[in-house]
Backbone as CSV, one residue per row, in Angstrom:
resi,resn,N_x,N_y,N_z,CA_x,CA_y,CA_z,C_x,C_y,C_z
1,MET,12.536,23.919,-33.445,12.610,24.874,-32.331,11.739,26.083,-32.618
2,ASP,10.979,26.539,-31.637,10.131,27.703,-31.777,10.892,28.914,-31.241
3,THR,11.524,29.658,-32.154,12.334,30.796,-31.715,11.476,31.905,-31.137
4,ALA,10.191,31.943,-31.498,9.302,32.976,-30.969,8.938,32.702,-29.519
5,ASN,8.922,31.457,-29.124,8.559,31.088,-27.757,9.337,29.845,-27.340
6,PRO,10.556,30.031,-26.849,11.351,28.867,-26.428,10.714,28.079,-25.296
7,LEU,9.786,28.705,-24.554,9.126,27.976,-23.476,8.297,26.814,-24.017
8,LEU,7.790,26.945,-25.243,7.084,25.831,-25.866,8.035,24.651,-26.054
9,ASP,9.251,24.926,-26.512,10.225,23.844,-26.693,10.542,23.167,-25.363
10,TRP,10.685,23.975,-24.314,10.958,23.404,-22.999,9.788,22.535,-22.536
11,ALA,8.572,23.025,-22.721,7.403,22.266,-22.275,7.311,20.928,-23.007
12,LEU,7.581,20.933,-24.307,7.532,19.685,-25.081,8.655,18.735,-24.661
13,TYR,9.830,19.291,-24.408,10.957,18.464,-23.954,10.636,17.797,-22.613
14,LEU,10.084,18.571,-21.683,9.774,18.027,-20.363,8.687,16.963,-20.453
15,ALA,7.683,17.206,-21.295,6.634,16.204,-21.495,7.224,14.932,-22.102
16,GLY,8.217,15.100,-22.975,8.886,13.942,-23.553,9.629,13.112,-22.519
17,MET,9.961,13.737,-21.385,10.573,13.011,-20.275,9.525,12.227,-19.483
18,GLY,8.254,12.413,-19.857,7.174,11.756,-19.129,6.643,12.585,-17.979
19,TRP,6.974,13.882,-17.955,6.577,14.754,-16.850,5.368,15.591,-17.259
20,HIS,4.412,15.689,-16.346,3.146,16.357,-16.614,3.291,17.858,-16.356
21,VAL,3.047,18.652,-17.384,3.281,20.091,-17.289,1.975,20.868,-17.370
22,PHE,2.022,22.094,-16.864,0.878,23.004,-16.936,1.416,24.431,-16.929
23,PRO,0.623,25.396,-17.426,1.121,26.772,-17.523,1.049,27.511,-16.193
24,VAL,2.081,28.319,-15.954,2.182,29.175,-14.772,2.242,30.620,-15.262
25,THR,1.779,31.551,-14.447,1.746,32.967,-14.808,3.085,33.420,-15.393
26,PRO,3.090,34.052,-16.557,4.350,34.506,-17.161,5.159,35.390,-16.207
27,GLY,6.461,35.119,-16.136,7.346,35.921,-15.312,7.252,35.664,-13.825
28,ARG,6.438,34.656,-13.432,6.274,34.368,-12.007,6.348,32.863,-11.773
29,LYS,6.440,32.470,-10.498,6.444,31.041,-10.187,5.099,30.563,-9.646
30,LYS,4.168,31.461,-9.478,2.792,31.144,-9.145,1.972,32.397,-9.413
31,PRO,0.674,32.244,-9.625,-0.111,31.017,-9.502,-0.201,30.266,-10.829
32,PRO,-0.628,29.003,-10.774,-0.924,28.279,-12.012,-2.007,29.006,-12.803
33,MET,-1.952,28.845,-14.127,-2.939,29.497,-14.992,-4.212,28.680,-15.138
34,VAL,-4.231,27.469,-14.578,-5.408,26.615,-14.685,-5.817,26.150,-13.294
35,ARG,-7.127,25.985,-13.104,-7.607,25.394,-11.860,-7.361,23.894,-11.913
36,GLU,-7.283,23.290,-10.741,-7.075,21.842,-10.649,-5.874,21.431,-11.497
37,TRP,-4.787,22.183,-11.295,-3.603,22.022,-12.141,-3.020,20.618,-12.080
38,GLU,-3.143,19.942,-10.919,-2.508,18.630,-10.817,-3.186,17.613,-11.731
39,THR,-4.515,17.651,-11.790,-5.217,16.689,-12.630,-5.226,17.117,-14.098
40,ARG,-5.018,18.401,-14.368,-5.031,18.866,-15.753,-3.646,18.935,-16.375
41,ALA,-2.600,18.776,-15.580,-1.245,18.730,-16.135,-1.167,17.594,-17.148
42,THR,-0.368,17.776,-18.197,-0.429,16.839,-19.314,0.942,16.569,-19.927
43,THR,1.023,15.484,-20.655,2.183,15.177,-21.500,1.786,15.185,-22.971
44,ASP,0.563,15.584,-23.279,0.036,15.549,-24.643,0.648,16.689,-25.464
45,PRO,1.446,16.374,-26.499,2.106,17.435,-27.282,1.129,18.406,-27.925
46,GLU,-0.023,17.920,-28.367,-0.978,18.813,-29.025,-1.553,19.833,-28.051
47,ARG,-1.926,19.364,-26.860,-2.449,20.293,-25.855,-1.378,21.291,-25.438
48,ILE,-0.165,20.808,-25.271,0.940,21.678,-24.861,1.207,22.734,-25.935
49,THR,1.230,22.331,-27.186,1.491,23.270,-28.273,0.413,24.341,-28.335
50,ARG,-0.860,23.939,-28.222,-1.941,24.917,-28.247,-1.802,25.919,-27.105
51,CYS,-1.456,25.411,-25.936,-1.363,26.275,-24.759,-0.230,27.284,-24.902
52,TRP,0.974,26.801,-25.187,2.125,27.704,-25.179,2.210,28.569,-26.430
53,ARG,1.474,28.228,-27.469,1.382,29.150,-28.601,0.463,30.318,-28.283
54,ALA,-0.333,30.179,-27.233,-1.227,31.248,-26.815,-0.545,32.251,-25.890
55,GLY,0.645,31.920,-25.361,1.317,32.841,-24.455,2.639,32.291,-23.967
56,ARG,3.489,33.185,-23.471,4.822,32.798,-22.982,4.719,32.434,-21.493
57,PHE,3.975,31.383,-21.224,3.761,30.958,-19.847,5.003,30.285,-19.282
58,ASN,5.262,30.542,-17.999,6.230,29.702,-17.319,5.662,28.297,-17.207
59,ILE,6.509,27.355,-16.818,6.129,25.946,-16.858,6.159,25.355,-15.454
60,GLY,5.059,24.736,-15.071,5.022,23.975,-13.833,5.046,22.492,-14.146
61,ILE,5.717,21.727,-13.314,5.714,20.267,-13.413,4.979,19.732,-12.189
62,ALA,3.884,19.007,-12.420,3.147,18.378,-11.320,3.932,17.145,-10.892
63,THR,4.530,17.209,-9.726,5.453,16.151,-9.329,4.765,14.823,-9.045
64,GLY,3.535,14.860,-8.511,2.832,13.617,-8.211,2.580,12.766,-9.436
65,PRO,1.822,13.287,-10.431,1.579,12.499,-11.636,2.854,12.142,-12.390
66,SER,3.890,12.958,-12.239,5.152,12.703,-12.931,6.018,11.682,-12.205
67,ARG,5.553,11.241,-11.033,6.297,10.282,-10.200,7.706,10.812,-9.900
68,LEU,7.734,12.086,-9.513,8.982,12.739,-9.149,8.937,13.170,-7.690
69,ILE,10.097,13.140,-7.051,10.297,13.837,-5.780,11.415,14.825,-6.033
70,VAL,11.132,16.100,-5.852,12.128,17.140,-6.092,12.564,17.710,-4.753
71,VAL,13.867,17.664,-4.518,14.440,18.221,-3.291,14.895,19.638,-3.602
72,ASP,14.288,20.590,-2.922,14.523,22.019,-3.161,15.522,22.525,-2.125
73,LEU,16.712,22.868,-2.588,17.784,23.335,-1.709,17.888,24.850,-1.815
74,ASP,17.480,25.535,-0.761,17.490,26.997,-0.771,18.814,27.534,-0.265
75,THR,19.094,28.792,-0.599,20.256,29.473,-0.047,19.901,30.001,1.338
76,ALA,20.922,30.240,2.145,20.712,30.789,3.492,20.938,32.292,3.438
77,LYS,19.870,33.054,3.523,19.992,34.509,3.444,20.555,35.091,4.741
78,ASP,20.356,34.372,5.846,20.851,34.816,7.145,21.766,33.725,7.697
79,PRO,23.072,33.982,7.845,23.987,32.952,8.355,23.565,32.376,9.694
80,ALA,22.839,33.177,10.489,22.404,32.695,11.796,21.323,31.637,11.677
81,ALA,20.736,31.507,10.487,19.649,30.539,10.293,20.157,29.144,9.986
82,GLY,21.484,28.963,10.003,22.035,27.637,9.746,22.572,27.505,8.342
83,PRO,23.102,26.322,7.991,23.698,26.127,6.673,22.656,26.195,5.568
84,ASP,23.142,26.453,4.339,22.197,26.471,3.228,21.728,25.051,2.930
85,GLY,20.768,24.932,2.002,20.163,23.631,1.744,21.149,22.579,1.278
86,ALA,22.088,22.969,0.410,23.063,21.997,-0.105,23.931,21.457,1.022
87,ALA,24.401,22.348,1.895,25.238,21.905,3.012,24.428,21.065,3.999
88,ALA,23.184,21.466,4.234,22.339,20.713,5.163,22.060,19.309,4.634
89,LEU,21.854,19.173,3.320,21.615,17.850,2.743,22.869,16.997,2.837
90,ALA,24.040,17.594,2.621,25.294,16.855,2.739,25.493,16.364,4.173
91,GLU,25.141,17.215,5.152,25.263,16.812,6.553,24.303,15.673,6.872
92,LEU,23.089,15.775,6.345,22.103,14.723,6.572,22.594,13.398,5.992
93,ALA,23.170,13.437,4.798,23.701,12.222,4.183,24.859,11.662,5.000
94,ALA,25.734,12.544,5.477,26.891,12.084,6.248,26.464,11.408,7.537
95,ARG,25.426,11.940,8.189,24.955,11.332,9.431,24.431,9.925,9.203
96,ARG,24.001,9.645,7.972,23.466,8.322,7.644,24.474,7.479,6.869
97,ALA,25.712,7.956,6.841,26.784,7.241,6.132,26.367,6.934,4.694
98,ALA,25.772,7.927,4.043,25.258,7.755,2.690,25.794,8.881,1.815
99,ALA,25.395,8.865,0.565,25.815,9.894,-0.387,24.609,10.380,-1.168
100,VAL,24.677,11.607,-1.635,23.637,12.160,-2.496,24.012,11.809,-3.932
101,PRO,23.218,11.004,-4.611,23.598,10.584,-5.966,23.477,11.720,-6.971
102,ALA,24.250,11.627,-8.034,24.103,12.567,-9.145,22.724,12.361,-9.767
103,THR,22.075,13.454,-10.084,20.730,13.355,-10.628,20.412,14.616,-11.421
104,TYR,19.268,14.622,-12.050,18.816,15.774,-12.834,18.732,16.985,-11.914
105,THR,19.386,18.096,-12.306,19.501,19.248,-11.413,19.187,20.538,-12.151
106,VAL,18.412,21.396,-11.500,18.046,22.698,-12.048,18.454,23.766,-11.037
107,THR,19.093,24.834,-11.511,19.412,25.949,-10.628,18.272,26.960,-10.668
108,THR,18.054,27.640,-9.548,16.943,28.578,-9.425,17.459,30.015,-9.438
109,PRO,16.593,30.997,-9.720,17.044,32.389,-9.765,17.652,32.889,-8.462
110,SER,17.258,32.305,-7.336,17.774,32.754,-6.040,19.116,32.134,-5.689
111,GLY,19.632,31.245,-6.557,20.897,30.590,-6.282,20.755,29.205,-5.674
112,GLY,19.529,28.740,-5.515,19.313,27.398,-4.988,19.361,26.347,-6.084
113,ARG,19.010,25.129,-5.711,19.011,24.018,-6.670,17.801,23.125,-6.439
114,HIS,17.278,22.584,-7.518,16.239,21.563,-7.470,16.861,20.247,-7.923
115,LEU,16.843,19.250,-7.055,17.322,17.914,-7.396,16.118,17.041,-7.697
116,TYR,16.039,16.529,-8.921,14.909,15.713,-9.355,15.236,14.236,-9.136
117,PHE,14.365,13.539,-8.403,14.520,12.098,-8.185,13.255,11.380,-8.649
118,ALA,13.432,10.156,-9.119,12.293,9.311,-9.481,11.739,8.668,-8.218
119,ALA,10.418,8.683,-8.082,9.778,8.061,-6.921,9.899,6.548,-7.026
120,PRO,10.403,5.879,-6.006,10.472,4.414,-6.048,9.080,3.795,-6.146
121,ALA,8.994,2.649,-6.769,7.707,1.960,-6.921,7.078,1.724,-5.549
122,GLY,5.800,2.033,-5.437,5.068,1.785,-4.201,5.269,2.830,-3.121
123,VAL,6.138,3.823,-3.368,6.406,4.855,-2.367,5.544,6.074,-2.662
124,HIS,4.832,6.563,-1.659,3.980,7.739,-1.808,4.366,8.742,-0.725
125,LEU,4.931,9.851,-1.153,5.377,10.890,-0.235,4.627,12.178,-0.519
126,ARG,4.461,12.980,0.521,3.841,14.287,0.383,4.922,15.366,0.461
127,ASN,4.528,16.612,0.266,5.470,17.718,0.329,5.958,17.922,1.766
128,THR,7.167,18.442,1.892,7.667,18.870,3.194,8.223,20.273,3.050
129,ARG,8.284,20.982,4.169,8.808,22.343,4.152,9.690,22.561,5.377
130,GLY,10.991,22.454,5.164,11.934,22.671,6.246,11.961,21.570,7.275
131,ASP,11.326,20.428,6.997,11.259,19.360,7.983,12.515,18.492,7.986
132,LEU,13.099,18.249,6.832,14.336,17.469,6.785,15.471,18.245,7.433
133,ALA,15.528,19.526,7.147,16.543,20.434,7.692,16.166,21.835,7.236
134,PRO,16.680,22.864,7.916,16.416,24.223,7.431,16.885,24.380,5.987
135,HIS,16.113,25.084,5.198,16.437,25.393,3.805,16.320,24.191,2.877
136,ILE,15.628,23.131,3.326,15.342,21.999,2.442,13.837,21.768,2.425
137,ASP,13.244,21.891,1.243,11.844,21.529,1.036,11.796,20.353,0.061
138,THR,10.701,19.643,0.028,10.506,18.614,-0.987,9.152,18.809,-1.644
139,ARG,9.082,18.443,-2.910,7.832,18.491,-3.652,7.564,17.093,-4.189
140,ALA,6.406,16.550,-3.845,6.054,15.188,-4.246,4.574,15.189,-4.612
141,GLU,3.796,14.238,-4.102,2.374,14.192,-4.434,1.675,15.418,-3.852
142,GLY,0.913,16.101,-4.692,0.247,17.321,-4.269,1.072,18.576,-4.473
143,GLY,2.261,18.443,-5.074,3.123,19.606,-5.251,3.541,19.823,-6.689
144,TYR,4.234,20.942,-6.902,4.795,21.199,-8.229,6.068,22.014,-8.084
145,VAL,6.879,21.994,-9.142,8.070,22.829,-9.220,8.007,23.644,-10.498
146,VAL,8.661,24.786,-10.468,8.808,25.577,-11.683,9.959,24.984,-12.483
147,ALA,9.716,24.739,-13.755,10.619,23.934,-14.585,11.730,24.778,-15.207
148,PRO,12.784,24.102,-15.665,13.840,24.820,-16.387,13.265,25.501,-17.624
149,GLY,13.883,26.639,-17.962,13.383,27.448,-19.062,12.491,28.570,-18.594
150,SER,11.892,28.423,-17.411,11.006,29.454,-16.875,11.817,30.672,-16.435
151,LEU,11.192,31.830,-16.512,11.888,33.087,-16.237,11.161,33.898,-15.174
152,LEU,11.929,34.463,-14.242,11.435,35.438,-13.278,12.183,36.746,-13.508
153,ALA,11.734,37.804,-12.877,12.400,39.097,-13.046,13.862,39.023,-12.619
154,GLU,14.147,38.192,-11.603,15.507,38.118,-11.073,16.380,37.080,-11.767
155,GLY,15.835,36.357,-12.723,16.641,35.362,-13.432,15.813,34.176,-13.872
156,GLY,16.504,33.150,-14.348,15.806,31.995,-14.889,16.123,30.706,-14.154
157,TYR,15.288,29.698,-14.411,15.535,28.338,-13.945,16.333,27.637,-15.037
158,GLU,17.557,27.222,-14.719,18.473,26.711,-15.725,18.832,25.261,-15.445
159,LEU,18.868,24.471,-16.509,19.259,23.069,-16.389,20.760,23.000,-16.151
160,ALA,21.162,22.428,-15.010,22.573,22.341,-14.645,23.140,20.957,-14.883
161,ASP,22.304,19.920,-14.826,22.755,18.542,-15.020,21.587,17.764,-15.611
162,ASP,21.764,17.274,-16.856,20.665,16.553,-17.508,20.762,15.046,-17.316
163,THR,21.504,14.623,-16.278,21.513,13.216,-15.904,20.083,12.744,-15.653
164,ASP,19.732,11.563,-16.139,18.387,11.049,-15.855,18.167,11.009,-14.346
165,PRO,16.960,11.372,-13.892,16.714,11.366,-12.448,17.028,10.018,-11.808
166,ALA,17.845,10.052,-10.770,18.124,8.838,-10.004,16.906,8.502,-9.151
167,GLU,16.755,7.242,-8.812,15.686,6.878,-7.889,16.016,7.457,-6.517
168,LEU,14.997,8.014,-5.861,15.215,8.579,-4.532,15.821,7.512,-3.637
169,PRO,17.023,7.752,-3.100,17.677,6.704,-2.304,16.895,6.367,-1.046
170,ALA,17.086,5.144,-0.588,16.307,4.647,0.547,16.501,5.513,1.790
171,TRP,17.711,6.037,1.992,17.945,6.829,3.195,17.153,8.149,3.154
172,LEU,16.940,8.689,1.936,16.150,9.902,1.827,14.656,9.602,1.952
173,VAL,14.236,8.446,1.426,12.849,8.025,1.637,12.573,7.930,3.135
174,GLN,13.480,7.276,3.846,13.305,7.109,5.281,13.291,8.457,5.996
175,ALA,14.178,9.360,5.576,14.218,10.680,6.204,12.907,11.430,5.998
176,CYS,12.326,11.319,4.806,11.045,11.982,4.539,9.932,11.375,5.385
177,LEU,9.950,10.064,5.551,8.911,9.401,6.337,9.043,9.718,7.823
178,GLU,10.256,9.995,8.265,10.474,10.337,9.671,10.034,11.758,9.985
179,HIS,9.867,12.563,8.939,9.513,13.962,9.129,8.265,14.251,8.320
180,PRO,7.080,13.899,8.829,5.847,14.133,8.077,5.597,15.616,7.871
181,THR,4.735,15.916,6.917,4.452,17.303,6.598,3.846,18.030,7.776
182,ARG,4.134,19.312,7.837,3.559,20.148,8.884,2.097,20.422,8.584
183,PRO,1.325,20.781,9.601,-0.069,21.118,9.334,-0.160,22.231,8.309
184,ALA,-1.196,22.186,7.493,-1.336,23.166,6.433,-1.716,24.538,6.966
185,THR,-2.278,24.632,8.143,-2.644,25.917,8.713,-2.086,26.006,10.120
186,THR,-2.144,27.218,10.680,-1.619,27.421,12.020,-2.717,27.407,13.064
187,THR,-3.912,26.996,12.666,-5.016,26.920,13.620,-4.665,25.946,14.735
188,THR,-4.887,26.335,15.969,-4.540,25.473,17.082,-5.662,24.490,17.355
189,GLY,-5.310,23.412,18.029,-6.304,22.414,18.377,-6.435,21.353,17.312
190,ALA,-6.864,20.173,17.705,-7.016,19.062,16.766,-8.451,18.950,16.318
191,ALA,-8.641,18.364,15.130,-9.988,18.137,14.640,-10.659,17.074,15.496
192,PRO,-11.955,17.156,15.675,-12.637,16.162,16.491,-12.610,14.791,15.831
193,ALA,-12.525,13.760,16.643,-12.523,12.396,16.098,-13.829,12.107,15.386
194,ARG,-14.933,12.692,15.883,-16.242,12.523,15.251,-16.755,13.912,14.883
195,PRO,-16.999,14.188,13.584,-17.406,15.529,13.180,-18.755,15.913,13.762
196,ASP,-18.946,17.236,13.972,-20.244,17.709,14.464,-21.259,17.657,13.325
197,ALA,-22.486,18.099,13.604,-23.567,17.971,12.623,-23.260,18.737,11.341
198,TYR,-22.672,19.926,11.476,-22.354,20.737,10.295,-21.352,20.021,9.402
199,ALA,-20.237,19.582,9.992,-19.195,18.924,9.208,-19.677,17.580,8.669
200,ALA,-20.455,16.853,9.484,-20.963,15.553,9.035,-21.897,15.717,7.843
201,SER,-22.711,16.769,7.863,-23.610,17.027,6.746,-22.829,17.380,5.485
202,ALA,-21.809,18.199,5.647,-20.970,18.549,4.498,-20.267,17.317,3.940
203,LEU,-19.807,16.450,4.827,-19.121,15.229,4.402,-20.064,14.339,3.603
204,ARG,-21.289,14.154,4.101,-22.263,13.327,3.380,-22.581,13.931,2.013
205,GLY,-22.782,15.245,1.986,-23.145,15.898,0.745,-22.069,15.779,-0.321
206,GLU,-20.806,15.997,0.077,-19.724,15.911,-0.898,-19.518,14.470,-1.375
207,CYS,-19.656,13.516,-0.481,-19.512,12.112,-0.886,-20.646,11.692,-1.822
208,ASP,-21.843,12.207,-1.578,-22.963,11.925,-2.488,-22.689,12.525,-3.864
209,ARG,-22.106,13.719,-3.905,-21.761,14.326,-5.198,-20.771,13.447,-5.964
210,VAL,-19.818,12.883,-5.225,-18.820,12.026,-5.869,-19.481,10.769,-6.433
211,ARG,-20.331,10.135,-5.634,-20.966,8.883,-6.077,-21.819,9.077,-7.324
212,THR,-22.400,10.270,-7.474,-23.327,10.522,-8.591,-22.698,11.403,-9.669
213,ALA,-21.370,11.517,-9.668,-20.695,12.376,-10.650,-20.989,11.911,-12.074
214,PRO,-21.352,12.831,-12.964,-21.621,12.444,-14.359,-20.373,11.874,-15.025
215,ARG,-20.591,10.949,-15.927,-19.471,10.378,-16.673,-18.726,11.496,-17.407
216,GLY,-17.415,11.441,-17.350,-16.595,12.475,-17.964,-16.234,13.604,-17.023
217,GLN,-16.865,13.642,-15.844,-16.579,14.697,-14.866,-16.094,14.132,-13.538
218,HIS,-15.707,12.852,-13.541,-15.329,12.198,-12.289,-14.187,12.920,-11.576
219,ASN,-13.100,13.174,-12.290,-11.953,13.813,-11.647,-12.292,15.200,-11.142
220,ALA,-13.025,15.965,-11.938,-13.364,17.335,-11.541,-14.221,17.347,-10.281
221,VAL,-15.236,16.479,-10.228,-16.114,16.437,-9.058,-15.356,15.933,-7.834
222,LEU,-14.548,14.892,-8.014,-13.788,14.346,-6.895,-12.809,15.378,-6.353
223,SER,-12.146,16.097,-7.259,-11.187,17.117,-6.833,-11.876,18.246,-6.069
224,SER,-13.011,18.719,-6.578,-13.691,19.823,-5.895,-14.258,19.380,-4.550
225,ALA,-14.737,18.135,-4.470,-15.247,17.621,-3.192,-14.122,17.533,-2.169
226,ALA,-12.972,17.038,-2.602,-11.825,16.936,-1.694,-11.373,18.322,-1.245
227,TYR,-11.392,19.276,-2.161,-10.980,20.642,-1.803,-11.909,21.222,-0.737
228,ARG,-13.218,21.075,-0.943,-14.173,21.642,0.016,-14.048,20.997,1.386
229,LEU,-13.859,19.686,1.407,-13.674,19.017,2.699,-12.316,19.365,3.295
230,GLY,-11.331,19.570,2.439,-10.021,20.004,2.934,-10.100,21.340,3.646
231,GLN,-10.998,22.219,3.190,-11.187,23.491,3.879,-11.679,23.282,5.305
232,LEU,-12.550,22.293,5.478,-13.026,21.974,6.834,-11.913,21.347,7.667
233,VAL,-11.058,20.552,7.016,-9.894,19.991,7.715,-8.994,21.130,8.190
234,GLY,-8.763,22.108,7.314,-7.924,23.242,7.689,-8.522,24.072,8.798
235,ASP,-9.837,24.062,8.899,-10.530,24.819,9.946,-10.743,23.984,11.207
236,ARG,-10.157,22.782,11.226,-10.217,21.873,12.379,-11.652,21.459,12.720
237,LEU,-12.496,21.377,11.687,-13.864,20.903,11.894,-14.022,19.441,11.491
238,LEU,-13.009,18.908,10.809,-13.096,17.555,10.271,-11.711,16.950,10.253
239,ALA,-11.595,15.710,10.698,-10.303,15.027,10.681,-9.940,14.620,9.252
240,GLU,-8.701,14.848,8.873,-8.266,14.515,7.519,-8.459,13.030,7.226
241,ALA,-8.136,12.174,8.202,-8.258,10.733,7.977,-9.712,10.348,7.691
242,THR,-10.649,10.999,8.392,-12.070,10.717,8.160,-12.488,11.143,6.764
243,ALA,-12.099,12.369,6.382,-12.450,12.870,5.056,-11.863,11.984,3.964
244,ARG,-10.627,11.590,4.127,-9.966,10.772,3.096,-10.633,9.410,2.966
245,ALA,-10.903,8.778,4.097,-11.512,7.449,4.063,-12.889,7.481,3.414
246,GLU,-13.705,8.484,3.767,-15.052,8.572,3.210,-15.022,8.891,1.719
247,LEU,-14.099,9.752,1.299,-13.988,10.078,-0.118,-13.504,8.865,-0.920
248,LEU,-12.560,8.122,-0.368,-12.089,6.923,-1.063,-13.228,5.918,-1.235
249,ALA,-14.046,5.766,-0.189,-15.171,4.841,-0.282,-16.177,5.322,-1.336
250,ALA,-16.438,6.634,-1.351,-17.373,7.170,-2.341,-16.827,7.028,-3.747
251,ALA,-15.523,7.180,-3.894,-14.899,7.102,-5.218,-14.940,5.684,-5.790
252,ASP,-15.190,4.693,-4.944,-15.322,3.319,-5.468,-16.420,3.236,-6.516
253,ALA,-17.445,4.117,-6.389,-18.548,4.100,-7.352,-18.098,4.525,-8.742
254,LEU,-16.933,5.186,-8.828,-16.436,5.642,-10.124,-15.680,4.550,-10.863
255,LEU,-15.339,3.477,-10.161,-14.534,2.404,-10.761,-15.451,1.426,-11.488
256,THR,-16.081,1.926,-12.510,-17.095,1.127,-13.209,-16.563,0.380,-14.405
257,GLY,-15.342,0.670,-14.812,-14.808,0.071,-16.026,-15.209,0.827,-17.275
258,ARG,-16.086,1.853,-17.121,-16.519,2.638,-18.275,-15.683,3.906,-18.442
259,CYS,-14.707,4.097,-17.570,-13.839,5.263,-17.687,-12.435,4.852,-17.265
260,SER,-11.528,5.815,-17.254,-10.121,5.511,-16.952,-9.783,5.656,-15.478
261,CYS,-10.788,5.849,-14.609,-10.520,5.998,-13.180,-9.839,4.751,-12.624
262,THR,-8.859,4.961,-11.753,-8.191,3.860,-11.057,-8.116,4.216,-9.576
263,PRO,-7.988,3.232,-8.693,-7.862,3.550,-7.263,-6.697,4.478,-6.970
264,GLY,-5.566,4.246,-7.640,-4.405,5.097,-7.402,-4.637,6.528,-7.826
265,GLU,-5.275,6.706,-8.980,-5.561,8.048,-9.457,-6.546,8.742,-8.523
266,ASN,-7.578,8.022,-8.095,-8.538,8.617,-7.162,-7.854,9.068,-5.882
267,ALA,-6.956,8.247,-5.375,-6.245,8.604,-4.142,-5.403,9.855,-4.340
268,ARG,-4.747,9.964,-5.499,-3.919,11.148,-5.767,-4.785,12.403,-5.854
269,VAL,-5.934,12.287,-6.529,-6.828,13.443,-6.655,-7.336,13.869,-5.280
270,ILE,-7.714,12.894,-4.467,-8.219,13.196,-3.125,-7.140,13.855,-2.273
271,ASP,-5.951,13.282,-2.260,-4.878,13.836,-1.430,-4.527,15.261,-1.860
272,ALA,-4.468,15.482,-3.172,-4.144,16.827,-3.657,-5.240,17.818,-3.279
273,GLY,-6.504,17.408,-3.429,-7.610,18.297,-3.099,-7.680,18.616,-1.614
274,LEU,-7.502,17.609,-0.774,-7.525,17.845,0.671,-6.410,18.800,1.083
275,ALA,-5.209,18.586,0.531,-4.079,19.441,0.888,-4.323,20.886,0.444
276,ALA,-4.844,21.051,-0.774,-5.104,22.407,-1.277,-6.192,23.095,-0.449
277,GLY,-7.258,22.372,-0.128,-8.326,22.956,0.668,-7.876,23.332,2.067
278,ALA,-7.031,22.484,2.655,-6.552,22.765,4.013,-5.713,24.028,4.066
279,ARG,-5.081,24.376,2.929,-4.313,25.625,2.892,-5.217,26.853,2.812
280,HIS,-6.494,26.633,2.525,-7.441,27.747,2.419,-8.707,27.416,3.228
281,PRO,-8.587,27.350,4.550,-9.744,26.976,5.379,-10.876,27.975,5.241
282,ARG,-12.097,27.469,5.471,-13.277,28.324,5.334,-13.404,29.324,6.478
283,HIS,-12.820,28.982,7.650,-13.014,29.790,8.857,-14.507,30.007,9.084
284,THR,-15.252,28.893,9.043,-16.696,28.942,9.202,-17.056,29.368,10.626
285,HIS,-17.923,30.330,10.723,-18.381,30.786,12.042,-19.846,30.391,12.191
286,ARG,-20.138,29.548,13.150,-21.510,29.074,13.369,-21.971,29.479,14.747
287,LYS,-23.238,29.871,14.868,-23.777,30.229,16.175,-23.943,28.991,17.035
288,GLU,-23.548,29.131,18.266,-23.729,28.030,19.198,-25.220,27.888,19.549
289,ALA,-25.648,26.683,19.815,-27.044,26.472,20.206,-27.311,27.167,21.526
290,ALA,-28.479,27.742,21.623,-28.823,28.476,22.848,-29.001,27.526,24.010
């Protein structure tokens, strides 16, 4: 045990669970201390030890690579806003004649709870925010949670139940699929089915960068390309489905057998990058043709 920095012990313990961790700003729950945190999150004890010996960082768990779905149950600060997350989840289960299984549980400084579930094989879910019910968010592919042991000014994230994560029950999988994620931005209007010349040029350029990415930089180039195109998606200049399909096709060039790239990993990197970029649209202003 490292008495000088117990967060190192927590990070190593979580990595031992097979969960990919990365450093978060000390005393806060964001921002991550590293860029491209989802692809750089690790279970490597040596990397983790080097990192946390350098500072008392809070700990983020990248839920996608860790194959976790975390159900975030918030407290209700305003009674008029409906039941708190725990009560809302119980109501949702009751409506489906189901039960919420015992699982790995962490309490949050605000009085909420994080329920950790294992992602079922073949199931790919994205984050949700208040879509299942008020005061219930989920973190899955493209998301992260602040891990137990982490500290905020108002308190800490504490392990309440160390039961191994149960597999996300089928009724909750179905509920998540029935309530897709909300748009990442509040920009009105839909992206065009066929991108204009500006967006089409950007799409070609980023896909060309992916196809010609130097060996050893595949993930970094793919992630940055997805992020940049995600910004256009957020600005409603490019359809997400178009960007994803073109990036997946370009990423096929990386599957050479000379590196560890896999189709599943490429898809995760693309989805995470598009989602992150869409949260930060470019708001590109172009002059209309005379």
